[in-house]
C-alpha positions as semicolon CSV with decimal commas, in nm:
position;residue;x (nm);y (nm);z (nm)
1;X;5,807;4,830;-6,985
2;X;5,452;4,749;-6,949
3;X;5,275;4,430;-6,968
4;X;4,945;4,568;-6,870
5;X;4,632;4,369;-7,073
6;X;4,850;4,035;-7,065
7;X;4,731;3,725;-6,882
8;X;5,022;3,558;-6,699
9;X;5,031;3,209;-6,522
10;X;5,296;3,118;-6,304
11;X;5,294;2,759;-6,139
12;X;5,421;2,700;-5,781
13;X;5,392;3,102;-5,773
14;X;5,299;3,125;-5,433
15;X;5,671;3,035;-5,291
16;X;6,047;3,076;-5,413
17;X;6,124;3,160;-5,786
18;X;5,790;3,131;-5,873
19;X;5,672;3,432;-5,636
20;X;5,917;3,681;-5,739
21;X;5,868;3,624;-6,143
22;X;5,466;3,641;-6,014
23;X;5,573;4,007;-5,843
24;X;5,786;4,108;-6,127
25;X;5,518;4,030;-6,369
26;X;5,244;4,205;-6,146
27;X;5,458;4,505;-6,108
28;X;5,484;4,572;-6,487
29;X;5,128;4,566;-6,461
30;X;5,037;4,183;-6,585
31;X;4,752;4,030;-6,469
32;X;4,874;3,703;-6,272
33;X;4,733;3,394;-6,199
34;X;4,943;3,180;-5,958
35;X;4,902;2,834;-5,874
36;X;4,987;2,568;-5,600
37;X;4,899;2,274;-5,423
38;X;4,786;2,499;-5,093
39;X;4,540;2,755;-5,155
40;X;4,609;2,917;-4,790
41;X;4,967;2,970;-4,929
42;X;4,845;3,119;-5,236
43;X;4,660;3,384;-5,040
44;X;4,875;3,493;-4,802
45;X;5,069;3,662;-5,118
46;X;4,794;3,706;-5,342
47;X;4,713;4,080;-5,376
48;X;4,664;4,326;-5,651
49;X;4,707;4,205;-5,983
50;X;4,795;3,876;-5,858
51;X;4,496;3,562;-5,807
52;X;4,566;3,229;-5,631
53;X;4,419;2,916;-5,784
54;X;4,469;2,582;-5,590
55;X;4,613;2,316;-5,835
56;X;4,862;2,026;-5,867
57;X;5,037;2,013;-6,181
58;X;5,052;1,622;-6,162
59;X;4,678;1,613;-6,207
60;X;4,569;1,632;-6,570
61;X;4,195;1,725;-6,487
62;X;4,323;1,985;-6,212
63;X;4,547;2,137;-6,503
64;X;4,251;2,159;-6,759
65;X;4,012;2,248;-6,526
66;X;4,184;2,524;-6,331
67;X;4,371;2,696;-6,649
68;X;4,007;2,689;-6,837
69;X;3,851;2,862;-6,498
70;X;4,144;3,128;-6,535
71;X;4,089;3,230;-6,872
72;X;3,708;3,276;-6,856
73;X;3,828;3,523;-6,587
74;X;4,142;3,687;-6,690
75;X;4,153;3,611;-7,101
76;X;4,400;3,392;-7,287
77;X;4,757;3,328;-7,126
78;X;4,974;3,531;-7,289
79;X;5,275;3,456;-7,032
80;X;5,320;3,108;-6,947
81;X;5,585;3,036;-6,676
82;X;5,599;2,641;-6,614
83;X;5,771;2,656;-6,242
84;X;5,662;2,432;-6,036
85;X;5,881;2,152;-5,944
86;X;6,034;1,902;-5,697
87;X;6,417;1,922;-5,609
88;X;6,507;1,542;-5,469
89;X;6,804;1,393;-5,496
90;X;6,891;1,003;-5,422
91;X;7,169;0,764;-5,574
92;X;6,980;0,553;-5,836
93;X;7,020;0,236;-5,694
94;X;6,812;0,384;-5,369
95;X;6,566;0,556;-5,607
96;X;6,227;0,385;-5,605
97;X;5,981;0,379;-5,906
98;X;5,707;0,574;-5,697
99;X;5,971;0,856;-5,648
100;X;6,112;0,873;-6,004
101;X;5,716;0,857;-6,111
102;X;5,648;1,184;-5,866
103;X;5,954;1,343;-6,009
104;X;5,868;1,289;-6,358
105;X;5,493;1,401;-6,281
106;X;5,598;1,722;-6,125
107;X;5,906;1,876;-6,319
108;X;5,851;1,709;-6,676
109;X;5,445;1,603;-6,713
110;X;5,327;1,911;-6,532
111;X;5,546;2,152;-6,740
112;X;5,366;1,938;-7,031
113;X;5,003;2,004;-6,936
114;X;5,042;2,349;-6,806
115;X;5,193;2,476;-7,140
116;X;4,943;2,274;-7,385
117;X;4,651;2,410;-7,188
118;X;4,802;2,770;-7,198
119;X;4,878;2,740;-7,561
120;X;4,515;2,654;-7,608
121;X;4,390;3,010;-7,604
122;X;4,760;3,202;-7,659
123;X;4,770;3,050;-8,019
124;X;4,431;3,242;-8,084
125;X;4,649;3,587;-8,015
126;X;4,900;3,751;-8,193
127;X;5,199;3,692;-7,896
128;X;5,279;3,482;-7,673
129;X;5,590;3,404;-7,416
130;X;5,669;3,072;-7,265
131;X;5,938;3,014;-7,004
132;X;6,034;2,664;-6,833
133;X;6,231;2,683;-6,526
134;X;6,477;2,401;-6,553
135;X;6,848;2,388;-6,377
136;X;7,185;2,387;-6,461
137;X;7,124;1,975;-6,362
138;X;6,933;1,981;-6,706
139;X;7,250;2,116;-6,857
140;X;7,464;1,855;-6,708
141;X;7,457;1,588;-6,485
142;X;7,383;1,691;-6,097
143;X;7,578;1,385;-5,836
144;X;7,332;1,186;-5,680
145;X;7,066;1,350;-5,839
146;X;6,969;1,132;-6,164
147;X;6,596;1,138;-6,160
148;X;6,576;1,496;-6,122
149;X;6,845;1,552;-6,356
150;X;6,681;1,333;-6,612
151;X;6,347;1,601;-6,532
152;X;6,501;1,868;-6,622
153;X;6,691;1,805;-6,910
154;X;6,348;1,651;-7,079
155;X;6,219;1,981;-6,965
156;X;6,446;2,160;-7,184
157;X;6,401;1,941;-7,459
158;X;6,035;1,979;-7,484
159;X;6,098;2,348;-7,456
160;X;6,364;2,343;-7,736
161;X;6,129;2,182;-7,918
162;X;5,834;2,404;-7,886
163;X;6,059;2,640;-8,028
164;X;6,124;2,516;-8,345
165;X;5,712;2,431;-8,371
166;X;5,627;2,782;-8,348
167;X;5,920;2,894;-8,528
168;X;5,872;3,269;-8,679
169;X;5,574;3,339;-8,538
170;X;5,486;3,584;-8,258
171;X;5,533;3,318;-7,956
172;X;5,912;3,205;-7,807
173;X;5,975;2,915;-7,601
174;X;6,301;2,996;-7,360
175;X;6,446;2,765;-7,035
176;X;6,589;2,950;-6,719
177;X;6,862;2,762;-6,593
178;X;6,910;2,882;-6,235
179;X;7,189;2,724;-5,980
180;X;7,112;2,682;-5,649
181;X;6,815;2,956;-5,580
182;X;6,782;3,076;-5,229
183;X;6,483;2,962;-5,159
184;X;6,248;2,707;-4,899
185;X;6,401;2,412;-5,161
186;X;6,738;2,477;-5,012
187;X;6,656;2,490;-4,667
188;X;6,464;2,157;-4,688
189;X;6,763;2,007;-4,857
190;X;7,003;2,164;-4,639
191;X;6,813;1,925;-4,339
192;X;6,797;1,615;-4,561
193;X;7,192;1,647;-4,678
194;X;7,280;1,743;-4,307
195;X;7,059;1,423;-4,176
196;X;7,202;1,184;-4,464
197;X;7,555;1,255;-4,391
198;X;7,568;1,406;-4,012
199;X;7,750;1,689;-4,166
200;X;7,633;2,039;-3,935
201;X;7,330;2,235;-4,139
202;X;7,623;2,484;-4,225
203;X;7,816;2,259;-4,360
204;X;7,576;2,087;-4,565
205;X;7,399;2,424;-4,694
206;X;7,785;2,486;-4,765
207;X;7,830;2,239;-5,021
208;X;7,497;2,358;-5,236
209;X;7,645;2,701;-5,172
210;X;7,963;2,558;-5,340
211;X;7,829;2,437;-5,651
212;X;7,713;2,780;-5,787
213;X;8,068;2,931;-5,953
214;X;8,060;3,259;-5,779
215;X;8,018;3,084;-5,439
216;X;7,717;3,236;-5,308
217;X;7,307;3,128;-5,353
218;X;7,130;3,284;-5,591
219;X;6,835;3,538;-5,505
220;X;6,523;3,467;-5,638
221;X;6,494;3,813;-5,789
222;X;6,789;3,782;-5,995
223;X;6,614;3,483;-6,128
224;X;6,272;3,703;-6,194
225;X;6,459;3,980;-6,381
226;X;6,573;3,725;-6,613
227;X;6,170;3,639;-6,689
228;X;6,148;4,000;-6,744
229;X;6,424;4,024;-7,005
230;X;6,242;3,740;-7,206
231;X;5,895;3,926;-7,194
232;X;6,007;4,252;-7,262
233;X;6,075;4,449;-7,525
234;X;6,324;4,324;-7,767
235;X;6,303;3,971;-7,672
236;X;6,112;3,836;-8,002
237;X;6,462;3,635;-8,152
238;X;6,558;3,495;-7,781
239;X;6,409;3,187;-7,865
240;X;6,496;2,835;-7,790
241;X;6,774;2,910;-7,513
242;X;6,876;2,784;-7,182
243;X;6,925;3,115;-7,013
244;X;7,232;2,976;-6,673
245;X;7,202;3,179;-6,379
246;X;7,522;3,006;-6,220
247;X;7,727;3,234;-6,132
248;X;8,024;3,136;-6,398
249;X;8,027;2,912;-6,649
250;X;7,927;2,520;-6,603
């Protein structure tokens, strides 16, 4: 497979799943724009075929300006990976409106803005792939994380609707729905769970590990492999799907 000549955008591309996907796309020849809120993080991982541009997906002005600049520099985006997100869990009666809105602004509004701006140039071409990084929480409710689950359900709904809008064209829209992945998010959540419950760090981590059906954390590269499949040859009939990566049936 070669993606030479294709411009890919990966939000949240400085760490974790986003970085793994960006590196996989770059290795196949794509010119990859990675975004995140901290330019210094992006600069540390940028290199051949990968350019970092600071962007907060919660800001419409930043998304519009940054994607326009990326298109000006590297051409229309033909692979859009809406990956930026936050994973915060709290019982609903303890969830403030500020927390709720921040989750939605990042996980759902951010994806909407990213995809909308990417499509402006993409639809002027004859081929495009949009991948949203959702979660198994978008397919069933995650205990203690109503806000997060709602945002991921919304993200899947957005993806499926767009797949219908562009049915029969050269553009596909799919969601990747991983379980717990070995990323800095899991590290942060381990600390939060330990503080909240009084459990040791190991037991707090085990709570997440055991949510995956095969009882291990998923590697970011496993998610990246699914993304490569969705942009690769023979993927044109994979559309409006939720690809579960959870070690078993959920």
